[in-house]
N, C-alpha and C positions, 0 to 999 in steps of 0.2 A: 126912304132908304136911297142912297146914291146908286146910280146906274153902274153896273160892273163894266169895266173897260175890257173890250175883247183884245186878245193877243194880236199884235200886228203880224201879218204874213208878208214877208218880203219876196217879191216875184221877179224873176228874170224871164223876159220874153225872148224866144229864139225862133225866128222865122225869116226866110230870105225875102219875103214880100213885105215891103215897108207899110203898105196900106193895111195888111193883116195885123201887124204889130200896133199900128195906130188905132185900129178898131178895137183890138183887145184892150189896149191901155185905156181908151175912152170908157169902155164898159166897166172894166175892173176897178178903175179909180172911183167909181160911184159907191163902192163898198167901203164901209168904215174900217174894216179890218184888213184891207189889202193895200199894199204899197208897192208900186212898180219901181224897183231899184235900178233896172237897166234893161237894155235891149241889145240883141246880137243878130246879125244877118246871116251867120253861118256857124257851123259847129266849132271851128277853130276859135272864132271870136268868143263864143260862149265859154269855152274852156278857159280862155285868158281872163274873162270877167268874173268867173266864179270865185277865184281866190280874193279878188278885190272887193266884190260886192257882198259875198257871203249870203246868197239868197236862201230862203227856206224851201222854196219850190221853184222849179224851172218848168215853163211851158215850152215843149220841144217839138218843132216841126221835124219831119223825117227827111224830106227831099230838099236838100240845100247844096249849094256849091262848096267847094273846098273840102268840107267834111260833113257827111250826112248825119242825121240825128241819131241813128243807131250807134255809130262809132263814138259820137260825142257823148251819148248817154253812157256807153261802156266806160269811157275814160273818166268821166266825171264821177261815176259811181265807184270806180276803183280808188280814186283819191279822196272823195267826199261822200261816203255812203250815207251820211246823215241827211243829205239834201234830197228832197222828194222830187222826182221827175215825172211829169205828166206828158205823155205823148199827145200832141194835138195835131191831127192829120186829116187830110181829105181821104186817105186810103183807109177803108174800114172793112177789111176782110180778115179771115182767120189767120192766114199766113203772116200778114203785116202785124197783127196783134201778138202773135206768138213770137215773132222776131223781135218786136219791141220789148216784150216781157223778158226774153232771153238776154237782151242787152242790159236789162236792169231797170226798166221803167216801172214805176209804182202804180201807174194808172194810165188809161187810154181814153181819150175823149175825141170823138169824131167832130170835125169842124162844123158840120151841119147840125150838131146837137143843140138843144136849147141852152141858152146862157146859164140857166139855173143848174144844169148838169155840170157845166164847167166849174162854176163857183162851188158847188157841193164837193166836187173832186178835189179842188184846191184846199178847201177846209179839211176834208178827210185826210188827205195826204200830209198836210202840215201838222195834224194832231196825232199822227201815229207815233208810237214810241221810237226813239232813236236807239237801235240795237247796237250800234258801234260805239266804241270808246275812243 
């Protein structure tokens, strides 16, 4: 029997630290079902790229110049509720998680978490039903 092809998950990486984006891209590109379609260094750039790149999932940092991840998440979800947003942050406290959830994040992964947890979150968020039309 032929192997079943996995659905490609298009990812937009959003983090103000270039080395973090590079590290994420290096790891995630090893997965057959993940395709990095773009990178942004701040929330404003992310908002601009969303319409062009049409990612399935965005990995969103919270602390960035110009526009933070909370507000970028809020704006993206308002215009594109079908896009999954995973907050990927060094801040892992209850208030940060609650604020990210209130902004519209679909998942939260702490930057120190195992790579497996991030990949699982990406796959889970990309496979959830799109409730918007």
